[in-house]
Every structure is written in C-alpha cells, then in structure tokens.
N, C-alpha and C positions, 0 to 999 in steps of 0.2 A: 275727199282726199284717197290715196290708193291705198289698199291692204299693205299690212306693214312688210309681207313677204315679197310685194314687188317694189319696195321701196330702194331707189337707186344709192348703193352703198360705196361704189369705186368708180374712179374714171380710167382704170386699166384699160387698155386694147389689147391686151394679149388674149386672144381667144383660148379657152381652155384651163386658163389660170384660175385659182379658188378666187381670186380677187375680180374676175371679169364679171361684167352684167350678163352675159348669156351663161356663164357657169351658175351665178346666182339665181338666175330665173329657171334655168333646168332643175336645180335642187329645190327650189320653191314649188314647182309644179309636182316634183316627184313626192315632196311632202304632202300636197293637197291631195293627190291622188291615194296617199296612204292612210288618209283621215277615215274614209269609210272602213277601211280593215281595222282601224284602231277603233273605231267605233264599236264595230262588230265583236271585237274581242272583249271590250269592256261590257258589254250588253251579255255576252257569253258568261263571262265570270260572275256578274251579279246574278244571272238567273240560273246557275248552274244547280241551284235546290230544287228547279221545277223538273229536272228530267235526271238526275243522279242522287244515289245515296251517298252519306257521308260513310267514309271510310276509317278505319282506325291507323292513323299516320304514326304516332309514336307514343310508347310508355314510358312515362318518366318517374324512375324510383325515387321521387322529390324529397321525403323528407323521413326521418327515423321513428316519427310521432305522425297521427292522423292530420290531414288537412283540415284547415279552418274556412279559407275562403279563396277565391281566384280573380284576377282581374286583368284584360286587355289594357293595351295602352291605346292610344286613338289611331296610329297607324296599323295596328295590329300584329306588328312586327316582333314584339316583346310583350311576356306578361308576368306577372307576380302571383306567388301563392305564400298563404301563411299557415302557420301550423302550431301543434301543440309543443314542437321542439323549441319553442321560444326563437325562431328564426322566419324571416321572410327571405325568398328567393326569387331571384330575377331570371327570367330563361329566354331563349330566342326561338320564336315560333318555327322558324323554317327548319332549324338543325335539331332543336330540343336541348342545345347546349346550355348548361348552367353558366351563367355570366357573372353573377355575383350572388353572394351569402351576406344578407344584412343582419350581422349579431350585435348584441347588447341588452335586449330585454331580457328581464330575470321573470320572465313568466309567459304564458300562452300569448302568441300573436294571433290575434283574434279578427281585429278590421283592418283592412289594407285598401289603398288607393292610388293612383296615378293623378297628377296634376293635368290632366287631359285639357286641351289638345297637344300640348306641348311634350309630356311624357318625360320630363328630364329630372322629375322628382318624386318620390314615393311617400307616403306617411303610413305609419303602423301604429296600432294601438293594441295596448295588451291588459290582461286580466290582472289582478292584485291579490294579494296575500298568500299564504301557505303556511308557514311556520313549523315548529317544534323548538328548536332553539336549544334550550337545556343548558344555557350557558356555553353556547357555540359548541354542542355536540352534533350540529348542523341541523339542515333541512331548509328553513328560510325562505327565501323568493321575494315575495313583495315586487310591486313596478307600479302599476296603474298610470303609465305615461304613455304620451304620443311622441314618436320619434318623426323627424324630418329627413330623407336621406336624397344624397346626389346620385343618380342613376349613372352617371358616367363612369365615376370612380368608386362607389359605394361609402363616401364619406358620410358621417354623420353630421347634419348641418345645424340641428336643434333638437333638444328634449324638452317637451312640454310637461311641465309638473304642477298641480292644482287639484286633480280629482281626487276624491277620498276611497273610491272603489274602481271596479273595472271599466275599460273604455271598451265599449261594445258597437259603437257607431262612430263614424267620422268621414269627413270630405272636404276638398279643395271647395273653394269658390270658384265661378268662372272663369274670372281672371287668374285665378292661382296664386293672389297674393294673401289670402285668408285661408285658415283650417278651422273647421269646426268640429267639435269632439261631444260625444253624448256617454254620458256614463251611468253606472247603477247607483251613484251617488244621488240621483235626482236632478242632476244640474247638467247643463250644455255649456261649452266654452267656446269663445272666438279668440284665435291666435292670429298674431301678424308673422307670417312666413318668414319676411327679411329679417326682422328683430328677435322672434320668439315671444315676444311680450303677450301676455294674455289682455286682449281688448274688452273684452266683457265676459261676466259670468251670466248665463240666461237662469235666472231663479224663479222660479213658480210651481213648477211639478210636485207633486206629493209622493210621487214613485220614479222608479226606475224609467230612464230615457232609453229606448232601444232602437229609435229609429230618427233620421235627420234627413233635410234636402234643402240644398239652396235653390230659389227661384233662380229661370233663366238669366234675368238681369242681375242676381246677387244680390239685390236689395234686400230680400226677405229669405228667411230661413223657416221650416216648419219641423216641429219635433213632435214624436209620439211616444206616448209614455204609459206604464203599466196603471196609472191612475185614471185609464179610460178616456182621456182626452189628448186632443192635438192643439200643441200653441204655434202661433204665427208670430215670428219676431222682425223687429225692425233692426236690422244689421248695424247699422250706423250707432244707434244709441245702445243697443241691448234691450229694448223694451218690449214687452209683450204687446201685440197689437190686437191679437183677437184669441181666443179660446172654443175650440169647437167640442161641443159635449152633446151625447147621443148614444154612444156605445155603451153596454152592459157588461164589457170585459176589458180586459188588458188590450192595448194596441201592439200590434206584430210588427207592423210594416206601413211606410208614409210614401207617397210621390207627388211632387207636382207635375202637371202636363206642360208642354214645351212652351206654352202662354202664358203659365204660370197664374191663369186666372180660375182654375179649377186645381184640387188636389182630391187624392185619396187615402182610404185608411182601412187597412185589413186589422180584424181583430179576433180574439180567442171567443168572442161571442157569436162566432159563424158568420158575421156579416161583414161586408164592405160597404163604406160610405163614400159617395163623392160629394165633395163641399164646395160652394161658392167661396173662393178666398176673400173678395170683398165685402160681402155680405155676412158670411159666417152662416149663411141657411145650407142644410142639407138638403140635397137636389135629389138623391136616391138614397135607398136602402137596400143594397142588392143582397138577396137571401137564396138560399138552394144547399147550401153545403151543410153536412150532419155533422161535423166536427170543426175545429180551429182553423181559421185561415192564418197561414203562416206566411205568406208573401203575397204581394200585389204588384202590378206594373202596367204603365201604359204603353201602347205603341208610339211610334214616332209622331205621328199627326195627332194622337190624342183622342182619336175617334173612338178607338176601343181600350179596354183593359182585361186583364187577365188576373186571376185568383188561384194562388196554392192552397190546398188544404191537408189537414192531417187525416181527412176521410178518404185520400188515394184519389181525389180528383182535382182537375182544374176548370176554371169554367171562365167562358170568354163572354163580356158583356158590352152592348152598345152603349156609350156613355151620355149620348143625348136624350135616349129614351130610356135607359135602365133595362132593357130588355136582354135576357140572358140566348147569346146566340149559339152559343154551343156548349157541350159538357164533355170534358176530354177524360175518357174512362181507359183503364187499360194497368195504370200502377197497382201494384200489391202492397204499397205501403205508403206512408204521408210523403207528400211532396213538399220538399222544404223551400224550394227556387223554381221561380217560372221567368221567362224572359221572350221578347218578340224578337224575331230578327230584324236587321233594319228596314227592310222594305215592309214588315208587318204583316208577311204572307204565311210565315211559320213562327211555331211557338216552342220554346225548349222547356222541359221540365226535368228536374234532379229529385231522385225519390231514395227513400231508405231501402227499397227493394234491390238495391244496389245497380239501378239502370237509370238511364236518361233516356227521353223519348222526345221525338220530333212529331210535331202535329199541325194538320192544316189548321189556319187560323179562322177560315171560312165554312168549313164544314165540321171541323173537330176529329176528322179521321186521323188516326195513328199513322204516320208516314214511315217511320223506322224506330227501331228499339236499338240504344247504342248500350252494347252489353259487356261484360269483361271484366268491371271492376268486382272484387270479392267481399267488399263491406259497403256502408251507407254512402250514397254522394250527398255531399254537402252543399256544393256549389257547382254550377256551371256559368257559360258565358259565349257569346257569338262575338266574333271580332267585328270591325266595322262595315266590313263588305260582306261579312255573314256566309263566307264560305270555309270558316274554319270555328271550330268549337273546343273549348276546354273543358273537362269535367274533373272536379275534385273530390276525393274519397277518403273515407275514414281506414282505407287500406294503405294508407300513407304516399298512394300513387297520384299523378295527374296523368290523364290521357288527352291527347291532340287527335281531334278528328278533322279530315279534310273532305271538300266536296270535289 
C-alpha cells in the first residue's frame, strides 16, 4: 500500500488548487524533506544538557512561607508547588505565571502530585493538628486530609477524610482512577477518584508510613515505614502480600523499577537495599554512606539507582551487581532529594547548603552548581524532556532553570 502522504485525496484537475493531486504531492514532499530537520531539532533539544549549562530562567516569589514540594506534569508545561502557607499553586513553566491557587487546607500542604500523564487533576495532602482554642480564643487548625482538584478551573472535587494524623506521601495509580495516601497514623488508604470512597485501609505497619509507590501496572503498591519494614499490597483486595525485613532503622524512601520486579528502600540505618518483589529476597545491601539515607531513585531503565544522604553525598550503584559506580561529592550539607534526568545521563541533587547540583551519572563529576537560593532547598525535579529544572526552597521561592 502507498504511504499515507501519497494517498489520492481529490479528483480535482485544477492545478495549484489546495485540493489538486499535484499540490498535495508537493506538500507531501516538502513535509518529507523537513523530517530530517525536525529530527535534528528534537535530538538537539534532548541532548542540550551535553553541551550547555542550565541558566536561571525565572524566580517565582511563590509562597509567603517555605515550600515543601514541587512537581511537573508529564508535558512539563505546568508544575505545582506546596507550602507551609497551606496552599498549592499551579504555574505555567514558560512564563512563570501563577495559574491557580488551590486553597482549602487548614494546615501545611506537604505532599502533592499530578495524575500524569493526563495532568488534569492534582492531589494535595496535609499535616494535622495545631491547637490552643481556649474556648475559641483561637489557634485551632487540624486537617489530615487529601484533596483532589480540577486543574482546568481549580474546583475542589473531593476531600478524603479518614486518617488520624498527617498525610506525608500520596500518589495516583497509573490509570489515574485511584489515589493512595500514607500517613503518620501507621496506615495507608486507597481512594476511588471518581466517587471519593475509601476502597481499602492498608493495616499492618506498626509505625508511621512515609513512602509509597504504585507498580507500573497499578496492581500492587509498596509502603515504607518507620517500623523498619517495606510492605507489598494487593490493590484490588487491600491485602498485604509480602513484608520485606532487614533494615535496622526507619525507612525514608522507596521506589519500584519500571518493570516492577524489583524495588529499592533507603533507610536511616545508612543503607539502601534492593529487593526481589516476587520472592521477597534482599538482592543487595548497598553501603558506603556515613549518615542517614534520605532519598533513593532509579534511572528510567532500572539499571542504576542513586541515593541521597545526610552525609552530604550521593552515590550511584549498578543495580545488577550492587557495585558503587560513583560518589557525588561537593555539597556542604545534607542532600534531601535526588533525581535522574530522563535519559539517565545526569543526576540532580538538592541540599540544605542552599544549592542544587548537576552531576555526570557515569563519572560522578559535578557539571554545574545551581546557586541563588538563600535557604535550604527541599525539592527539585526535571521535566520530561530534561531541558528544564525546578527547585523549591525554604526561602519561599521556586526557581526555573533552563538548558
């Protein structure tokens, strides 16, 4: 069969008219000739990080109190920030314009997420309690809720109530039909996005849940807890399938690889462990840090993982062998966040030393220091194409960096 751009679309014989075969063929050839240029532009865009630094594009005086988290939508054209000022804000990446302020929580908005890849909903999770009252001489607060928002108009769609204390982690499932929340009340909950109904309460941990992640197919979820364990749950039943034990301290961070056959956990015990999800076996215990591990992440293929530590360093490990490939040295304070860029060639770290750094994932060399924040950086993220970075700080600002 013919390529679609050479398919006959009109019987018109008037040469030069937009409906003529000649006109259509000429346009098709022009389109074909432009493909190499379009490909070249795409390659240039995706590889700009290899031959150009990131520059400060915008400073957003984002909130009246420190930021807690930031996150991109899948397209990278919008991102959100959470804050101690009890709000979540939606921003346009290109212009830095504030599109929406999502108000309604009565306490710190700590955990935030888009329903990627669609990006038309946002969830926010809040801390709980405050008090004073004294017969309404004021103070009060309380919240511990998760809220679902419509990104197009800022409408509040649901408020999920049920947790007894702070919500510190949350996520949409891959289909965007379910939300998981993890709380300091030792439980996680699964919610129906459409109805707002609590589908399951995941009971079994004996201490705070601080990390959770859905498997790529959405059928399982892992939770990491201060009780030193990681649990795998069946999403359809809410039943605990497996418990990973072996850490000697609180779990700080967890993540599935893309295939969801492995997961990793970072701990206050200064180690990161690689687990086989099906068998529950610990495949590797990754050592080397001299202080708590605060964050862990896989690259896109799952061949490498990175750890961030309170010792001021980050480490890159080969997942198959467990070997440490590089140590990222340069920060003067603890590293609270680490992330690979989409191709996995660069690593981004955020630190209490008021800077973020970009590193070569292979060699461990520091490629660039992103400076300018006047207080600790709590959060950082790459957009999907890897040409934009956002950093969120205790100085109440968010900065957009572009390549």
